[in-house]
C-alpha positions as CSV (number, residue, x, y, z in Angstrom):
1,X,-58.1,-7.8,-49.5
2,X,-56.6,-5.8,-52.3
3,X,-55.2,-3.4,-49.7
4,X,-53.5,-6.1,-48.1
5,X,-51.8,-7.3,-51.3
6,X,-50.6,-3.8,-51.8
7,X,-49.0,-3.8,-48.5
8,X,-47.8,-7.4,-48.4
9,X,-47.5,-8.6,-52.0
10,X,-47.0,-12.3,-53.0
11,X,-44.0,-11.6,-55.4
12,X,-41.0,-10.5,-53.0
13,X,-38.4,-10.8,-56.0
14,X,-35.6,-11.5,-53.0
15,X,-36.0,-7.9,-51.8
16,X,-34.5,-7.1,-48.4
17,X,-34.8,-4.2,-45.9
18,X,-32.3,-1.7,-46.5
19,X,-32.9,0.2,-43.4
20,X,-34.8,0.2,-40.0
21,X,-37.4,2.7,-41.2
22,X,-38.4,0.1,-43.9
23,X,-38.7,-2.6,-41.4
24,X,-40.7,-0.7,-38.8
25,X,-43.1,0.6,-41.5
26,X,-44.0,-3.0,-42.6
27,X,-44.5,-4.0,-38.7
28,X,-46.6,-1.0,-38.2
29,X,-48.7,-1.6,-41.5
30,X,-49.2,-5.0,-40.2
31,X,-50.8,-4.1,-36.7
32,X,-52.8,-1.2,-38.2
33,X,-54.1,-3.3,-41.3
34,X,-55.2,-6.1,-38.8
35,X,-56.8,-3.8,-36.4
36,X,-58.9,-2.0,-39.1
37,X,-59.8,-5.5,-40.7
38,X,-61.0,-6.6,-37.3
39,X,-63.1,-3.7,-36.5
40,X,-64.5,-3.4,-40.0
41,X,-65.8,-7.1,-39.9
42,X,-66.9,-6.8,-36.2
43,X,-69.2,-3.8,-37.1
44,X,-70.3,-6.1,-40.5
45,X,-70.7,-9.1,-38.1
46,X,-68.8,-10.9,-40.8
47,X,-65.8,-12.5,-38.9
48,X,-64.0,-14.8,-41.2
49,X,-61.4,-16.5,-38.9
50,X,-59.7,-18.6,-41.7
51,X,-59.0,-15.5,-44.0
52,X,-58.0,-13.5,-41.0
53,X,-55.3,-16.3,-39.8
54,X,-54.1,-16.1,-43.4
55,X,-53.4,-12.5,-43.3
56,X,-51.6,-12.8,-39.7
57,X,-49.4,-15.7,-40.9
58,X,-48.5,-14.1,-44.5
59,X,-47.8,-10.8,-43.0
60,X,-45.5,-12.3,-40.6
61,X,-43.7,-14.4,-43.5
62,X,-43.5,-11.4,-45.5
63,X,-41.5,-9.3,-42.9
64,X,-39.4,-12.3,-41.9
65,X,-38.5,-13.0,-45.6
66,X,-37.0,-9.5,-46.0
67,X,-34.8,-9.5,-43.1
68,X,-31.0,-9.8,-43.9
69,X,-28.9,-11.4,-41.1
70,X,-26.0,-9.2,-42.0
71,X,-28.2,-5.9,-41.4
72,X,-29.4,-6.4,-37.7
73,X,-32.4,-4.5,-36.4
74,X,-33.0,-3.5,-32.7
75,X,-36.6,-5.1,-33.0
76,X,-35.3,-8.5,-33.9
77,X,-32.7,-8.1,-31.2
78,X,-35.4,-7.7,-28.6
79,X,-37.5,-10.4,-29.8
80,X,-34.6,-12.8,-29.8
81,X,-33.1,-11.9,-26.4
82,X,-36.6,-11.8,-24.6
83,X,-38.0,-14.7,-26.6
84,X,-41.0,-12.7,-27.7
85,X,-43.6,-14.9,-29.5
86,X,-45.7,-13.4,-32.3
87,X,-48.4,-12.3,-29.9
88,X,-45.9,-10.7,-27.6
89,X,-44.2,-8.9,-30.3
90,X,-47.5,-7.7,-31.7
91,X,-48.3,-6.2,-28.4
92,X,-44.9,-4.3,-28.3
93,X,-45.2,-2.8,-31.4
94,X,-48.8,-1.8,-30.8
95,X,-47.4,0.1,-27.8
96,X,-44.4,1.8,-29.9
97,X,-47.1,3.1,-32.3
98,X,-49.1,4.8,-29.7
99,X,-45.8,6.7,-28.6
100,X,-44.6,6.9,-32.2
101,X,-47.4,9.0,-33.6
102,X,-50.8,10.4,-32.3
103,X,-52.8,9.3,-35.2
104,X,-52.3,5.6,-34.3
105,X,-53.4,6.4,-30.7
106,X,-56.6,8.2,-32.1
107,X,-57.1,5.3,-34.5
108,X,-57.2,2.7,-31.8
109,X,-59.1,4.8,-29.3
110,X,-61.8,5.3,-32.1
111,X,-61.9,1.7,-32.9
112,X,-62.6,0.8,-29.5
113,X,-64.7,3.4,-27.9
114,X,-61.7,5.4,-26.3
115,X,-60.3,2.4,-24.6
116,X,-56.8,0.7,-25.0
117,X,-56.4,-2.5,-23.0
118,X,-54.8,-6.1,-23.2
119,X,-58.2,-7.4,-24.1
120,X,-58.3,-5.2,-27.2
121,X,-55.0,-6.5,-28.4
122,X,-56.0,-9.9,-27.5
123,X,-59.4,-9.5,-29.6
124,X,-57.6,-8.1,-32.7
125,X,-54.7,-10.9,-32.7
126,X,-57.1,-13.8,-32.1
127,X,-60.0,-12.3,-34.1
128,X,-62.5,-12.8,-31.3
129,X,-65.5,-10.7,-30.3
130,X,-65.2,-12.0,-26.8
131,X,-62.0,-12.7,-25.2
132,X,-63.4,-15.4,-23.0
133,X,-63.7,-17.5,-26.2
134,X,-60.0,-17.7,-26.6
135,X,-58.6,-20.9,-25.5
136,X,-56.5,-20.7,-22.1
137,X,-57.4,-16.9,-22.1
138,X,-56.3,-16.4,-18.5
139,X,-53.0,-18.0,-19.1
140,X,-52.2,-16.1,-22.1
141,X,-53.3,-12.9,-20.5
142,X,-51.1,-13.4,-17.2
143,X,-48.2,-14.4,-19.3
144,X,-48.5,-11.4,-21.8
145,X,-49.1,-8.8,-18.7
146,X,-45.9,-10.2,-17.0
147,X,-43.8,-9.9,-19.9
148,X,-45.0,-6.5,-21.1
149,X,-44.6,-5.1,-17.7
150,X,-41.0,-5.1,-18.0
151,X,-41.1,-3.0,-20.9
152,X,-42.8,-0.4,-18.6
153,X,-46.3,-0.5,-19.7
154,X,-49.5,-2.0,-17.9
155,X,-53.3,-2.2,-18.4
156,X,-53.5,1.2,-17.2
157,X,-50.5,2.7,-19.0
158,X,-49.3,1.6,-22.4
159,X,-46.2,3.9,-22.2
160,X,-43.0,2.0,-23.4
161,X,-39.9,2.8,-21.7
162,X,-38.2,5.7,-23.5
163,X,-34.9,4.0,-23.9
164,X,-36.4,0.8,-25.3
165,X,-38.5,3.0,-27.7
166,X,-35.4,5.1,-28.7
167,X,-33.6,1.8,-29.2
168,X,-36.3,0.2,-31.6
169,X,-37.0,3.3,-33.6
170,X,-33.6,4.8,-34.0
171,X,-31.6,1.3,-34.0
172,X,-29.1,2.6,-31.7
173,X,-28.6,1.7,-27.9
174,X,-28.0,5.0,-26.0
175,X,-25.7,4.4,-23.0
176,X,-27.1,5.6,-19.7
177,X,-24.9,8.1,-17.7
178,X,-25.5,7.8,-14.0
179,X,-22.8,8.1,-11.3
180,X,-22.4,4.7,-9.9
181,X,-23.7,2.5,-13.1
182,X,-21.4,1.5,-15.5
183,X,-22.2,-0.9,-18.6
184,X,-19.4,-3.1,-19.9
185,X,-20.0,-4.9,-23.1
186,X,-18.3,-8.1,-23.1
187,X,-20.1,-9.2,-26.4
188,X,-17.7,-6.8,-28.1
189,X,-14.4,-7.3,-26.4
190,X,-11.8,-9.5,-27.4
191,X,-11.3,-12.8,-25.3
192,X,-8.9,-12.3,-22.6
193,X,-6.3,-15.0,-21.3
194,X,-7.5,-17.0,-18.1
195,X,-6.8,-15.2,-14.9
196,X,-3.4,-15.6,-13.2
197,X,-5.3,-17.0,-10.3
198,X,-8.9,-18.1,-9.5
199,X,-9.8,-19.5,-13.1
200,X,-11.0,-22.5,-11.3
201,X,-13.5,-20.3,-9.2
202,X,-14.5,-18.5,-12.7
203,X,-15.2,-21.9,-14.1
204,X,-17.5,-22.9,-11.0
205,X,-19.5,-19.9,-11.5
206,X,-19.8,-20.2,-15.1
207,X,-20.9,-24.0,-14.8
208,X,-23.6,-22.9,-12.3
209,X,-25.0,-20.5,-14.7
210,X,-25.0,-22.6,-17.6
211,X,-26.4,-25.7,-15.7
212,X,-29.2,-23.5,-14.5
213,X,-29.7,-21.9,-17.5
214,X,-33.2,-23.6,-18.6
215,X,-34.4,-23.1,-15.0
216,X,-36.9,-19.9,-15.2
217,X,-35.6,-18.2,-11.9
218,X,-33.1,-15.5,-11.4
219,X,-29.6,-16.8,-10.2
220,X,-27.6,-14.9,-7.5
221,X,-24.0,-15.5,-7.0
222,X,-22.8,-13.9,-3.7
223,X,-19.2,-13.3,-3.6
224,X,-17.5,-12.0,-0.6
225,X,-13.9,-11.4,0.6
226,X,-11.8,-8.4,1.9
227,X,-11.8,-5.1,-0.2
228,X,-9.2,-5.5,-3.2
229,X,-9.2,-9.2,-3.1
230,X,-10.6,-9.6,-6.7
231,X,-14.3,-10.0,-6.5
232,X,-14.9,-7.5,-9.5
233,X,-12.2,-9.4,-11.5
234,X,-13.8,-12.6,-11.1
235,X,-17.3,-11.0,-12.1
236,X,-15.9,-9.5,-15.3
237,X,-14.0,-12.7,-16.6
238,X,-17.4,-14.6,-15.9
239,X,-19.2,-12.2,-18.0
240,X,-16.6,-12.2,-20.6
241,X,-17.0,-16.0,-20.6
242,X,-20.9,-15.6,-21.0
243,X,-20.2,-13.0,-23.9
244,X,-22.8,-10.8,-22.1
245,X,-23.2,-7.2,-20.8
246,X,-22.4,-6.4,-17.3
247,X,-24.1,-3.6,-15.6
248,X,-22.0,-2.6,-12.5
249,X,-23.9,-0.8,-9.8
250,X,-21.9,0.7,-6.8
251,X,-24.4,0.8,-3.9
252,X,-22.2,3.2,-2.0
253,X,-22.5,5.8,-4.9
254,X,-26.0,5.5,-5.6
255,X,-26.9,5.3,-2.0
256,X,-26.4,9.0,-1.8
257,X,-29.6,9.6,-4.1
258,X,-31.6,7.7,-1.3
259,X,-32.4,10.9,0.6
260,X,-33.8,12.7,-2.6
261,X,-35.8,9.6,-3.5
262,X,-33.8,8.4,-6.5
263,X,-32.1,5.4,-5.1
264,X,-34.7,3.0,-6.2
265,X,-35.0,5.0,-9.6
266,X,-31.2,4.2,-9.9
267,X,-31.7,0.5,-9.0
268,X,-34.6,0.4,-11.6
269,X,-32.4,2.0,-14.5
270,X,-29.6,-0.5,-13.9
271,X,-31.9,-3.3,-14.1
272,X,-33.7,-2.0,-17.4
273,X,-30.3,-1.9,-18.8
274,X,-29.6,-5.2,-17.9
275,X,-32.8,-6.1,-19.2
276,X,-32.3,-4.2,-22.7
277,X,-28.9,-5.6,-23.0
278,X,-29.6,-9.1,-21.8
279,X,-26.9,-8.2,-19.5
280,X,-26.1,-9.5,-15.9
281,X,-26.1,-7.1,-12.9
282,X,-23.5,-6.8,-10.4
283,X,-24.0,-5.2,-6.9
284,X,-20.9,-3.8,-5.5
285,X,-20.6,-2.6,-1.7
286,X,-23.6,-4.8,-0.9
287,X,-22.6,-4.2,2.9
288,X,-24.0,-0.7,2.8
289,X,-27.5,-1.8,1.8
290,X,-27.4,-4.8,4.1
291,X,-26.3,-2.8,7.1
292,X,-28.2,0.5,7.0
293,X,-31.5,-0.9,5.1
294,X,-31.5,-4.5,5.7
295,X,-35.5,-4.7,5.5
296,X,-35.4,-3.4,2.0
297,X,-33.4,-6.4,0.7
298,X,-36.4,-8.3,-0.1
299,X,-37.6,-5.4,-2.4
300,X,-34.4,-5.0,-4.3
301,X,-34.2,-8.8,-4.8
302,X,-37.7,-8.8,-6.2
303,X,-36.8,-5.9,-8.7
304,X,-33.7,-7.7,-9.9
305,X,-35.7,-10.9,-10.5
306,X,-38.0,-8.9,-13.0
307,X,-35.0,-7.8,-15.2
308,X,-32.4,-10.2,-15.4
309,X,-31.4,-13.9,-15.0
310,X,-28.1,-13.4,-13.4
311,X,-27.1,-11.4,-10.5
312,X,-23.6,-10.9,-8.7
313,X,-23.6,-9.6,-5.3
314,X,-20.1,-8.4,-4.0
315,X,-19.6,-7.7,-0.2
316,X,-16.7,-7.5,1.9
317,X,-18.1,-9.8,4.7
318,X,-20.3,-12.8,4.7
319,X,-23.8,-11.3,5.3
320,X,-26.0,-14.0,3.8
321,X,-29.3,-14.0,5.5
322,X,-31.1,-17.2,5.1
323,X,-34.5,-15.6,5.5
324,X,-34.2,-13.9,2.2
325,X,-32.0,-16.5,0.4
326,X,-33.8,-19.5,1.2
327,X,-36.2,-19.5,-1.6
328,X,-33.7,-18.1,-4.3
329,X,-31.3,-19.8,-6.6
330,X,-27.9,-18.9,-5.4
331,X,-24.4,-20.0,-4.7
332,X,-21.9,-18.3,-2.3
333,X,-18.2,-18.0,-3.0
334,X,-15.6,-17.0,-0.3
335,X,-12.5,-15.2,-1.7
336,X,-9.7,-15.9,0.9
337,X,-6.5,-14.0,1.4
338,X,-3.7,-14.7,-1.3
339,X,-1.4,-17.7,-0.6
340,X,2.1,-17.1,-0.9
341,X,2.0,-18.8,-4.3
342,X,-0.9,-16.8,-5.5
343,X,0.6,-13.5,-4.5
344,X,3.9,-14.6,-6.2
345,X,1.9,-15.3,-9.5
346,X,0.3,-11.9,-9.4
347,X,3.5,-10.1,-8.6
348,X,5.2,-12.0,-11.3
349,X,2.7,-11.0,-13.9
350,X,2.5,-7.2,-12.9
351,X,6.2,-6.7,-12.5
352,X,7.0,-8.2,-15.7
353,X,5.0,-5.1,-17.1
354,X,7.5,-2.7,-15.8
355,X,11.0,-4.6,-16.1
356,X,11.9,-2.4,-19.0
357,X,11.6,0.8,-16.6
358,X,13.7,-0.6,-13.6
359,X,17.3,0.1,-13.3
360,X,17.8,-3.1,-11.3
361,X,16.8,-7.0,-11.8
362,X,13.8,-7.4,-9.5
363,X,13.4,-10.6,-7.6
364,X,9.7,-11.3,-7.5
365,X,9.8,-13.4,-4.2
366,X,11.3,-10.5,-2.5
367,X,7.9,-8.7,-2.9
368,X,5.6,-11.5,-2.5
369,X,7.3,-12.7,0.8
370,X,7.5,-9.3,2.3
371,X,4.2,-7.5,1.5
372,X,0.8,-9.2,2.3
373,X,-0.9,-7.4,-0.4
374,X,-4.2,-8.2,-2.2
375,X,-4.3,-8.0,-6.1
376,X,-5.6,-4.3,-6.1
377,X,-2.4,-3.3,-4.0
378,X,-0.2,-5.3,-6.3
379,X,-1.7,-3.6,-9.3
380,X,-1.6,-0.3,-7.4
381,X,2.1,-0.7,-6.7
382,X,3.0,-1.5,-10.6
383,X,0.9,1.3,-11.7
384,X,2.3,3.7,-9.4
385,X,5.8,2.8,-10.6
386,X,4.8,3.3,-14.4
387,X,3.4,7.0,-13.5
388,X,6.7,7.6,-11.6
389,X,8.8,6.7,-14.3
390,X,7.0,9.0,-16.7
391,X,7.1,11.7,-14.2
392,X,10.8,11.6,-13.5
393,X,11.6,10.5,-17.1
394,X,14.3,7.8,-15.7
395,X,14.3,4.1,-14.7
396,X,13.0,3.2,-11.3
397,X,15.2,2.0,-8.5
398,X,14.7,-0.6,-5.9
399,X,14.0,2.0,-3.1
400,X,11.6,3.9,-5.5
401,X,9.6,0.6,-6.4
402,X,9.5,-0.2,-2.7
403,X,8.1,3.2,-1.8
404,X,5.5,2.7,-4.5
405,X,4.5,-0.4,-2.5
406,X,4.2,1.4,0.7
407,X,2.1,3.9,-0.7
408,X,-0.6,1.5,-1.2
409,X,-0.9,1.1,2.5
410,X,-2.9,3.5,5.0
411,X,-0.6,3.4,8.0
412,X,-2.1,4.1,11.2
413,X,0.7,2.6,13.2
414,X,2.2,6.1,13.9
415,X,-0.7,6.6,16.4
416,X,0.8,3.9,18.8
417,X,4.4,3.4,17.6
418,X,7.5,5.4,16.4
419,X,8.7,5.0,12.9
420,X,12.5,4.3,12.8
421,X,14.2,5.6,9.9
422,X,16.5,2.8,8.2
423,X,19.7,3.9,7.0
424,X,22.1,1.1,8.0
425,X,23.1,-1.9,6.0
426,X,25.3,-5.0,7.0
427,X,28.6,-2.9,6.7
428,X,27.4,-0.7,9.5
429,X,27.0,-3.8,12.0
430,X,29.8,-5.2,14.0
431,X,29.2,-8.0,16.3
432,X,31.3,-10.6,18.0
433,X,31.2,-14.3,16.6
434,X,28.6,-15.4,14.2
435,X,25.8,-13.4,15.3
436,X,25.8,-11.6,12.0
437,X,25.2,-14.8,10.3
438,X,22.4,-15.6,12.5
439,X,20.7,-12.3,11.4
440,X,21.2,-12.9,7.8
441,X,19.6,-16.4,8.4
442,X,16.6,-14.8,9.8
443,X,16.3,-12.4,6.8
444,X,16.5,-15.6,4.3
445,X,13.5,-17.2,6.4
446,X,11.4,-14.1,5.2
447,X,12.8,-14.3,1.6
448,X,12.4,-18.0,1.0
449,X,9.1,-18.5,2.7
450,X,7.3,-19.2,-0.5
451,X,9.4,-21.9,-1.0
452,X,9.1,-24.0,2.4
453,X,5.6,-23.1,3.1
454,X,4.0,-23.2,-0.3
455,X,6.3,-25.2,-2.8
456,X,7.3,-27.8,-0.3
457,X,3.7,-27.8,1.5
458,X,5.1,-27.0,5.2
459,X,2.2,-24.5,5.5
460,X,-0.4,-27.6,6.0
461,X,1.8,-28.8,8.9
462,X,2.7,-25.4,10.3
463,X,-0.5,-23.6,11.0
464,X,0.8,-20.8,13.1
465,X,4.4,-19.5,14.0
466,X,5.3,-18.9,10.3
467,X,6.8,-15.5,10.8
468,X,10.0,-14.7,12.2
469,X,10.6,-13.4,15.8
470,X,13.9,-12.3,17.3
471,X,14.7,-11.6,21.0
472,X,17.7,-9.2,21.6
473,X,19.1,-9.0,24.8
474,X,22.0,-6.9,26.0
475,X,23.0,-3.5,27.8
476,X,22.3,-0.3,26.1
477,X,24.5,0.7,23.1
478,X,25.3,-2.9,22.2
479,X,23.6,-2.7,18.9
480,X,20.3,-4.2,19.3
481,X,18.4,-1.2,17.6
482,X,21.1,-1.0,14.9
483,X,20.5,-4.7,14.0
484,X,16.8,-4.1,13.8
485,X,17.6,-1.4,11.2
486,X,20.0,-3.7,9.3
487,X,17.3,-6.5,9.1
488,X,14.6,-3.8,7.8
489,X,17.1,-2.4,5.4
490,X,18.0,-5.8,3.9
491,X,14.2,-6.8,3.7
492,X,13.1,-3.5,2.3
493,X,10.4,-3.0,4.9
494,X,9.6,-0.2,7.1
495,X,10.6,-0.4,11.1
496,X,8.2,0.5,13.9
497,X,9.1,0.9,17.6
498,X,6.4,0.1,20.3
499,X,7.1,0.8,23.6
500,X,5.4,-1.8,25.7
501,X,5.3,0.3,28.9
502,X,2.9,2.8,26.9
503,X,0.8,0.1,25.6
504,X,0.1,-1.9,29.0
505,X,-2.9,-0.4,30.6
506,X,-4.1,-0.7,34.0
507,X,-7.6,-1.3,32.9
508,X,-8.5,-4.8,32.4
509,X,-8.9,-5.8,28.6
510,X,-7.4,-2.4,27.5
511,X,-3.8,-4.1,26.9
512,X,-5.3,-6.9,24.7
513,X,-7.2,-4.2,22.7
514,X,-4.2,-2.1,22.2
515,X,-1.9,-5.2,21.0
516,X,-4.6,-6.4,18.7
517,X,-4.9,-2.9,17.1
518,X,-1.2,-2.9,16.7
519,X,-0.9,-6.3,15.0
520,X,-3.8,-5.7,12.8
521,X,-2.4,-2.6,11.5
522,X,1.0,-4.0,11.1
523,X,-0.3,-6.8,9.1
524,X,-2.1,-4.3,6.8
525,X,1.0,-2.1,6.8
526,X,3.6,-5.0,6.1
527,X,6.1,-3.5,8.6
528,X,8.6,-5.1,11.2
529,X,7.4,-4.4,14.7
530,X,10.3,-3.6,17.6
531,X,9.1,-4.1,20.7
532,X,11.3,-2.2,23.2
533,X,11.5,-3.1,27.0
534,X,9.7,-6.5,26.6
535,X,10.3,-7.0,30.3
536,X,7.2,-5.2,30.9
537,X,5.3,-8.2,29.6
538,X,7.9,-11.3,29.3
539,X,9.1,-11.1,32.9
540,X,8.7,-14.1,35.0
541,X,4.9,-15.1,35.3
542,X,3.7,-14.3,38.7
543,X,2.0,-16.1,41.3
544,X,-1.7,-15.4,41.1
545,X,-2.7,-13.4,44.5
546,X,-5.6,-11.3,43.0
547,X,-7.3,-10.5,39.7
548,X,-4.4,-8.1,38.4
549,X,-1.9,-10.7,38.8
550,X,-4.1,-13.2,36.9
551,X,-4.8,-10.7,34.2
552,X,-0.9,-9.8,33.7
553,X,-0.5,-13.4,32.7
554,X,-3.5,-13.2,30.4
555,X,-1.8,-10.1,28.6
556,X,1.6,-12.2,28.3
557,X,-0.3,-15.1,26.9
558,X,-2.3,-12.8,24.2
559,X,0.8,-11.1,23.2
560,X,2.5,-14.7,22.6
561,X,-0.7,-15.6,20.6
562,X,-0.5,-12.5,18.4
563,X,3.1,-13.2,17.7
564,X,2.6,-16.6,16.5
565,X,-0.3,-15.5,14.3
566,X,1.8,-12.6,12.7
567,X,3.5,-13.7,9.7
568,X,5.9,-10.9,9.3
569,X,9.0,-10.0,11.4
570,X,8.9,-9.1,15.2
571,X,12.0,-8.0,17.2
572,X,11.7,-7.8,20.8
573,X,14.6,-6.2,23.2
574,X,15.5,-6.6,26.7
575,X,18.3,-5.4,28.8
576,X,18.0,-8.1,31.2
577,X,17.6,-11.6,29.7
578,X,17.5,-13.3,33.0
579,X,14.2,-11.5,33.8
580,X,12.4,-13.2,30.8
581,X,10.5,-16.3,31.6
582,X,12.4,-19.2,30.0
583,X,9.1,-20.7,28.6
584,X,8.8,-18.1,26.3
585,X,11.9,-19.0,24.5
586,X,10.5,-22.0,22.6
587,X,8.1,-19.6,20.7
588,X,10.8,-17.2,19.6
589,X,12.5,-17.9,16.2
590,X,16.1,-16.6,17.4
591,X,17.5,-15.2,20.5
592,X,20.8,-13.1,20.4
593,X,22.8,-11.8,23.1
594,X,24.3,-8.6,22.4
595,X,27.6,-8.0,24.2
596,X,30.2,-5.4,24.3
597,X,32.2,-5.7,21.1
598,X,35.5,-7.6,21.4
599,X,39.1,-5.7,20.4
600,X,38.9,-7.1,16.9
601,X,35.1,-5.9,16.6
602,X,36.0,-2.6,18.4
603,X,38.9,-2.0,16.0
604,X,36.2,-2.3,13.0
605,X,33.8,0.0,14.7
606,X,36.3,2.7,15.0
607,X,37.5,2.6,11.6
608,X,34.3,2.6,10.2
609,X,33.1,5.5,12.4
610,X,35.9,7.6,11.2
611,X,35.1,7.7,7.5
612,X,37.3,9.1,4.7
613,X,35.3,12.5,4.8
614,X,36.5,13.4,8.3
615,X,39.7,15.0,8.4
616,X,42.2,13.3,11.1
617,X,45.8,13.4,12.2
618,X,48.1,10.8,10.7
619,X,48.9,9.5,14.2
620,X,45.5,8.2,15.1
621,X,46.1,5.0,16.7
622,X,42.8,2.9,16.1
623,X,44.6,-0.3,17.5
624,X,45.2,1.4,20.6
625,X,41.7,2.8,21.0
626,X,40.3,-0.7,20.5
627,X,42.7,-2.4,22.9
628,X,42.6,0.1,25.5
629,X,39.1,1.0,26.0
630,X,36.2,-1.7,26.5
631,X,33.5,0.6,24.9
632,X,30.2,-0.5,23.4
633,X,29.4,0.5,19.7
634,X,27.1,3.1,21.0
635,X,29.6,4.6,23.2
636,X,32.5,4.7,20.4
637,X,29.7,6.4,18.2
638,X,29.3,9.1,20.8
639,X,33.1,9.6,21.0
640,X,33.7,9.8,17.4
641,X,30.8,12.3,17.1
642,X,32.2,14.6,20.2
643,X,35.6,14.5,18.8
644,X,34.7,15.4,15.4
645,X,32.7,18.5,16.6
646,X,35.8,19.4,18.9
647,X,37.8,19.3,15.7
648,X,35.7,21.7,13.8
649,X,36.5,24.3,16.5
650,X,40.1,24.4,16.0
651,X,42.0,26.1,13.5
652,X,43.5,22.9,12.2
653,X,40.4,21.4,11.6
654,X,41.4,17.8,12.0
655,X,40.7,15.1,14.6
656,X,43.5,14.4,17.0
657,X,44.2,11.8,19.6
658,X,43.7,14.6,22.1
659,X,40.2,15.2,20.9
660,X,39.3,11.6,21.0
661,X,40.8,11.0,24.5
662,X,39.1,14.2,25.8
663,X,35.7,12.5,24.5
664,X,36.3,9.2,25.8
665,X,36.6,11.0,29.3
666,X,33.3,12.8,28.6
667,X,31.8,9.5,27.8
668,X,33.0,7.8,31.0
669,X,31.8,10.7,33.1
670,X,28.2,10.5,31.4
671,X,28.3,6.9,32.4
672,X,28.6,7.8,36.0
673,X,32.3,6.9,36.2
674,X,33.8,9.5,38.5
675,X,37.3,8.3,39.3
676,X,39.3,8.0,36.1
677,X,43.0,7.1,36.4
678,X,46.0,8.3,33.9
679,X,46.9,4.7,34.0
680,X,43.6,3.8,32.3
681,X,45.1,5.6,29.3
682,X,48.3,3.5,28.9
683,X,50.9,4.9,26.6
684,X,48.9,8.1,25.6
685,X,48.3,9.1,29.3
686,X,50.7,12.1,28.8
687,X,48.1,13.7,26.6
688,X,45.9,14.1,29.5
689,X,48.1,16.8,31.1
690,X,46.9,18.9,27.9
691,X,43.5,18.8,28.7
């Protein structure tokens, strides 16, 4: 009795613990004293239960009264987080003492004839000679075993987990360092603003966790959606709202440890980290585990349920199997592709971060309408622009920002298509009539998609065909490909030319497979598709005479279907408009017939092609050339190039009318015209005598 008063005096004098050592010393003394007191009285046969219970309660009160809320101790944190009652805390300190000093192990072994067990702890705590005399003994024992097993000791092994031991003894939580496991402390971070999008989804998950808080069952939140769609962002935001630790487990990284037997060790370490921090677990790349080791998911879920009350599972696909989810408390959340308005908001947020390093006034809708990006790609674009600005030590141009965007795309189209370098703008394009206005209108449809389909709600009424498709018809050299380049330049998109004659296969089903691959890659790459020689598929439908005729019509229907699904720009060209089935026209946004330029347009082309840098004689008669020769834009370009090279060989180094007329004759010959008369050259026919 005197010894007890020396350890736990009545007069506390408002004394508080100064450090963790003082706090632990009293907890150790409490267990040691009660154990000694129990065995001394057991041997004497003098068990005074009332006196013992007074010691038990008074020692607990003594320790609690010396606690200072402003000086937190790891032991108190563990008690609070894991809701340990006094018996469970007594058991945990008992195991910590065993590991802390061999003298305690020898003491307890000596007191109980060389055996340490849960029954020993129950006898000491309840001051009973026989555990069966303890009320609700089996319930108490099972509950204690279940909770204590999470601290990594059992009936046969009272070895407390090393990290928990270090935490309690040193009052410092040591971070784990394993590739594939990261711990984020949202208890200490400042509160962030609401997410730009999907804050409603965050609140749904948060409310689910809060509503089910009192249910003693682990909660699984299954979130699936394409790579980069924002799954981790949502999980981090939820953890932030909960003010809890978040343990991120990358299944792909730790899966590499499976062969050497460390996979489950890593999983358990992550679970223990969640347990010791009262954190949530988040499993990334769940697809890998599900696909390769589906049979082990039951075991994993069982491990999770031991150490945390909240598990987030992130997957690129919906892989829910009701066989193992049916008995669990769970919800599933699908993250769809961004709508145009969602994309606009994210672009707006991130582009605002770099407005000071741009040398132009960026129009946010230009990027949201042209690039079908996920949040990760949008962030990547802006982040790359920041680094580029630092590296170049100058402001970023529009072209450079677009290049940063295209760096976010892994483009595989080059396997099935040819990239066309885009250099021409509207000033390079000369067309008869209002055709240029029509092309500008087509570009505007892409630029203003977010207004019509999202702001004005047309997307609910137009479920497909929201892209822009153009059919260009006309003879070779009339400017079809040039017009496609101008559109690509105006929209800041890459242009890929696909030759349908190479895509169409004689093997049934292969053409559809090839087309599907192209459209999927085009969607991911955000490019304009230029289908050359569409006559191969869009010719008049055939009468079905055999299976090949039937399949040819199936291929055509499939291409039309993919065109209507594609929300970007598709340009098709044909040399023979009459060969195209008229039934296809209603599914095409714009049809333009490219003709040979008229006299006025030819004059503009001649003048534009002979730039100021090209030296030329003063008597070059562009009006005569435009009026006299009915040439296509492509042919005029050939003539100009040919005449320039001819002039470069002369001493004078200047393009003359003779050079031009000579080049026109060569162009005629190249086109198959054998009979060329002097009359065709009109007032300048006399120059032919010099050839």
